N, C-alpha and C positions, 0 to 999 in steps of 0.2 A: 728401862733403858736397856740396850743390849750389852752384852759382857765384853766390851771393847777396852782396850788401853786408854787412858786418859791423860791429857796434858792440861796445865792451868797457867793463865796469864799472870804475869807480875802484878802486885798491888800498885795502884797510883799510874798505871800505864794509861796512855791516850791512844792505844792501838786502834787502827783503822776498822779492825774487825767488829769493834763495839758499835761501829755506825753502819754496819752492813757489808763492808768490803770482805771478799772471801780468802784473803791471805793472812797469815801470821809469819812474822820474822823470827828467827832464833833468839834474838836479843830481848823480845817481848815476853818469853816464857820464864816462869818462876824457876824451873830446873833446867839444867843443861840438856840439849837434845840427846835422846837415847837411841842409838843404831838399832836396837832390838825392834823397834816400831817401823823401820823403814820399808816403804812399799805397801803399807797396810793401812786399815780404817782406824781412825783414832778420834776420840771424843775431845772436844774443847770446852773448858769452862773458864768463867772469869774468876778474879780473886775471891769473889764471894761464894763461889761454887755453882753459879748459875750456868746451865747448859747454853752453849752458843753454836753448836752444830757438829756434824761428823765430817771429817775430812781426810785427805790422804796425807801420808807423812813421809819426810825424807830428811834425816839429820844432816846429810852431806849438802843440801840446798840452803841458801840463804833464805828462801821462802820455805820453811819448814813444814808448814801445814796449809792446805788448800781445801776449803770447804766444798763438798759436793752436795750435802743434804743438810736440811734443818730438822729432819726426822729422827727422833732418838732411836728408831729401830733400824735405820739404814746401814748397810754394809756394802762396800765396793765390791760386789760379787756378781755372778752371772745374772741373778735376777735383777739387780739394780741396773747394770749395763744394758740389758735388753730393753728395760722399761725407758732408760733415759735416751738411748739411741733411737728408739721408736718415737719417742716424744720429739726429739730433735727433728727428724725427718718430717713428722706430722706438721711442724711449723714452717716447713719450706714450701714454696710453690713447686709445682710439678716442672720437671725439666731434665735434660740430659747432661748439662753442664752447670754445676752448682756446688756450693760448700753444703755438705750435709751436717757436719758437727763441727762447732767451734768452741772448744775448750771450756773455760769457766762460764762462758755466755750460754752453754748448754748443760751446766752442771756436770761436766766431764772434763776436769782440769787436766790439761796436757794432752788431749785427744783432738786432732784435726782429721777430718775426712773430707776429701774433695771427690766429686764425681766427674769424670770426662767420658761420657757416653757409657760404653760397656766396661770402663776401667774404673776401679776405686783406689784412690791414693791415701794411705794412712800415714800420719806423722805422730809418733809417740814421743812426747816432749817432757814427761815426768816419769819416774821410776815405777810408781804404781800402775800406769798405763803400759809402760814397756813390759812389765811383768805379765801383763794380761793381753798383749796385742794379738796372739793367736786366737784366744777366745773371742776378742773383739771382731777379728777377721772372720771367725765362724758365723758369729751373729749377723754380720753384714752379707755374708755368702748366702745365708738363708733368706734374708730380706730381698736381696737384688739378683742373685744368680749372675754375677759379673764374670766377664771373660777372665779377668786377672784382677788380684788385689796386689798392690805395690806398697811395701813398707818403705817410705822415704825418711829414714832415720839418720839425717846428716845435718840436721839444723844445729847452729852454734850454740843454742841455749841447752842442749843435751848435756854440754860439759858441766853446767852448773848443777845437774842432777847426778853427775858421776856416771853418766853413760857414754858408750862408745858410739861411733858412726858406722851404720851398716844400712846399706840399700839393697834390697832383695824382694822378690816376689813371694807371695804365700804359697804358691805351687813350685817354686824354684826354677820356673822357666823364664827366659829372658824377655824383656819387654822393649823391642827395638823402637826407634822413632817411627811415627806414622801420621798420616794426614787426618785431621780432625775439622769439621765444619762447624764453626761456633758464630752464630748470629750472621749468617751470610758470608762469611770470610773463612777461607781454608788456610789452616796453619799445620806446619810439620812440626810437631811436638815430641821432645824427648823428656818423657815423665820420668825417667830414671836419673837423668842428669840436669834438666833444667832448673832454673832458680825456683826456690820453695818447693810448690808441688808441680811445677811445670808450666804454669800459666797463671797470669794474674786475674783470677776470677773475680776479685773484689772491684775491677775497673770495667767488667763487661758493660754495664749499663751506661757508663760514661763514653765508652768507645762510640756508641750509636748516638748518644745525645749531642756530643761535640761535633761529630760528623754533619749534624743538621746545621751547622754554621758554615760548612766548607764550600758550598757550591758557589763557583765563581770567584773563590778567593785564592790567594797565594798563601800556602799553608807551610808552617815550621813546626815540626814535631820534635821537641827536645827530650833527651833522655828516652829514645825510641824503643830500646830493648828490642823485642821481635817484631816492632813495626805495627801494633795493633791500631793506634790512633791513625797513623799514616795510611794504613790500608783502608780503613773505613772512610777517611776523608777522600781519598783517591776515588773510591767507588762511588761517593757521594757527588762527584762532579767538581772537585777542586780544580782550578787553573793549572796549578802546579803544586807539588808536595816535596819538601826537603826534610829528611829525617837524619838526626844527629844521634850518634851512640858511640860511646867510647870503645866498647868491646867489638873487636873485629870478628869474633865468633858469632856475637848476635846479629851483627850486620850481614854475615853471611847467610844467616838463617831468614833474616828479614827480606833479603834479595830473592831467596828461594820462594818465600811466601808471596813477594809481589808478582814474581813470574807465573806462579800457579794461579793467582787471581786475575792475571791479565791487566795489571795496572802499572803505570809509570811513575816510579818514585826515585828521587835522588838520595840514596843513602850515603852518609859521611861517617867514616869512623874517626871520630874527634871528640875531645874534651868540650862540654857545652860552653864552660867559661871561656875557652879559646876561641870557640866559634863566634860567640858574641863579640869579642874583641876585634876579631878580623873582619867581621861583617857588620859593623855598628851602623853603617850607612844604608844597610838593606831595609826594606819596608815589607811587611807582612799583614795579610788582611785576618789571619788566625794564627795564633801561637799557642802550642800546648806545652806546658812544663809539668812532666810527672817523674821527678827525680826519685832516686832511692832514698831511704831514711838518711838524713843528715845528723841524726842524734841518736846514736845507739844506746846512750845511757844519759843521765841527768847531767853529768859532768860536760857533756859535748853540746848542751843546749845553747849556751852563748855563742859558740862558734856556728851552730847550725843556723840561728837567727840571722847572723851575718850573711851566711850563704844564701838563705832563702831572699833576703833583702836584695842582694846583689843580682841574683838571676832574674828577679821579678822586675827590678829597676831597669835592667838592661832590655828585657822583653817589652816593658811599656814604652820605652823610647824607640823601639823598632816597629811598633804598630802602625799601620796606616791609619788615617782618619776614619774613624768608625770601625777600627779594628777590634777584635775579640782576643782576649787572653783567658784561657782555660789553665789554671794553675792549681796544683795540689801539694799536699804534705802527707806522707805516711809515717811520720815520726810521732810515736805515741807520747814521747815526752814533750812534744810541742803541741799544746791544745789548741782548740779553735781560737780562743781569745788572743793568743800570742801570735798565731798565724795571721789573723786579720789585723793586728797591730802592726806586723811587718809590712803587710800589704799597704797599709795607710802610709806608712813612712816612705816606702818606694814611691807611692803615688804623689806624695808631697815633693819628693826629690825629683821626680820625672818633669816636673813644671806643666803637666797636662791634667785636664779633667778626666778623672777615671770614675766611671759609673759601675756600680755592682748590679748585674743582671740577676744573679742567683748564687746561692751558696749551696754546695753539695756535700753529701755525707756517703759512708759506705753502705752497700745494699743491705735489704733485709735478711739475707742469708748469712750476714755477719752481724748478728744482733749486738746492741750495746746495752750493758747492765748500768743502771743508773748510779748504783753505790760502787761501781769499779770504773773510774775514769780511764784506765788503760785499755778498756775494751772499745773505747771510741779513739781509734787510731788515725783513720783516713777522713780527710777533710779537704774540701776544694772551693773554688770560687770562679764564677764567670765575670769577667770584666770587660767593659767597653771603653776605648778611649776616643775623645772627641778629636 
């Protein structure tokens, strides 16, 4: 075993790490967290001294240890990073717009890397990754020769690791908004300021799949953001498309995108719940609901379930006969079983027969780890109303 610092679980613990989960919380350790280990590789042992893995450590975080390897010789150094990043890339399909690295799902806790053509966007969400982000950028530069590498270090979760918010490019040159063509649709993306890493790559496949229902239908795109679903539906031959988004800034960007793509979409800057209330007598052949997370933590789950039920109930009531509802949840604290139960309750209250066409999940470049339920966050369902 390598000569690394070691931590030990308390005796009698039912810690999830014993069932394969990659996290350990501070209260699960025998000794008080030691800041001397922060940002470094640390061996974890159970109460009997059995090896459980090597992980990155941060005494400031509630999640004090995150496993990156079950190899006793592993160290979170350049050699490991090169190997793990290359392995992550090898698992992905070829493409110009994709997630290349996704944190624990790729044994790189706290590292997210998205590719936007010739630009790579890095999010450093843990102290250990943050300390090595320039090294990571050098590895990615050797592999991809990108035009620019952007550090998008403004995610709220950085606060839990004691990290500051910083957005900058690796070469310190500005990265102004520009046009990108993704799956046949042009978008004006601001990768420095857009939500998360600038675009919802996890919904790319859904944009085209849902658009296959749009031809000849009246479409309502709820929580439209930059208008991706609306744009695809309009290009697919929808009779009309209305897109609702509360952010006036996002509406402005979406209108710019629609003009560039030469499609006619009615964008409305309004709260989705208010729109449902004021347009309850309207009927649509296709409704899309892709809201932001309603449950940022476990305490918010109860309220989130009420919100999901309400918007889906209203949508079901507004579907024309034979109409389709494509509905999603990206709340990792609301699992698939809870989401489907909410949809069942909404269907019951709607007074209509609602048929499940298909259930959807996150794409392959956002892999799910079976022993880490948090890695499966995005779930969806296509429904048809009689």
